N, C-alpha and C positions, 0 to 999 in steps of 0.2 A: 734386097737390102734388109739389114737387121733393124727390127723395130723395138726390141726389148732392151738391147744394150747398144750404146754408141761408143765405138772404139776410137781412142785418141791417136793411135799409132805413134805413141811417144816411147818406143822401145829404147831401153838403155840397160847396161850391165850394172848390177848392184853388187859391189865387192863384199858388203857385209853379209849378204844372204847367199852369195855365190850363185846368183840367179839373174835371169833377164826380168826386168820390171817393165810394166806398162800399166795403163789405166783405162777405165771406161766409165761411162755415165749410165746410171740406171735410176729411173724415177727421180732425176734431179740430183742424185748423190754421186760423188766421184768415188769409184772403187779402185783399189790398188791390187794388182795381180803380180805374182812372182812365179816364174817358171824355172825350176831348179836345173842347174847345169848337170848333165850326166858325167860320170867319170870318164876321163880320157879326152875331154874337149877343152880347148883353150877358150878364154873369155870372149875374144873377138869373133872366133868362128861360131860359137854358140849364139851370140847376138845376131850375126848375119844369117844363121840358119833359121832363127825364129822370125826374123824379118821376111825372109823368103817364103816361109810357110805360115804367114800370118793368118790366112783364111782357115787353115787347119786349127791353129791355136784359138782363133775366135770361136770356132765350133766347140772346142774343148772347154773354153771358158763359159760359153753359154750353157753347156751341159752341166757343168759344175754349179753355175748360178741357179739353174732350175732345181738342182738337188740341194740348194741352200748350204753350200760348203764354205761360205764366207765365215770368217771368225767375227767376233763381236765388234771389231774395229773396221769391218768392211774390207778385210784383206783376204785374198784367196791365194793359196799356195798349191801349185801343181808340180808333179814330178815330170821332168823333161825326159824325152826319149828320142833317140836318134833314129 
């Protein structure tokens, strides 16, 4: 079980960023994550793929958090890959 980040599993598709969005808690702060939809995917299929592969994405988010890739507003953007 993850001790550094607590994932909320609140995945949704964000039309404004063309990404799947989710959040996690780290040291009491809520962080927002966006996983960019790859070209050729429709919105619903990408959302479902992220949900199915949530443990993979949690690892990617943890790795990016360790590398401090969050912007000044606590937002992390990841490139999606199929």
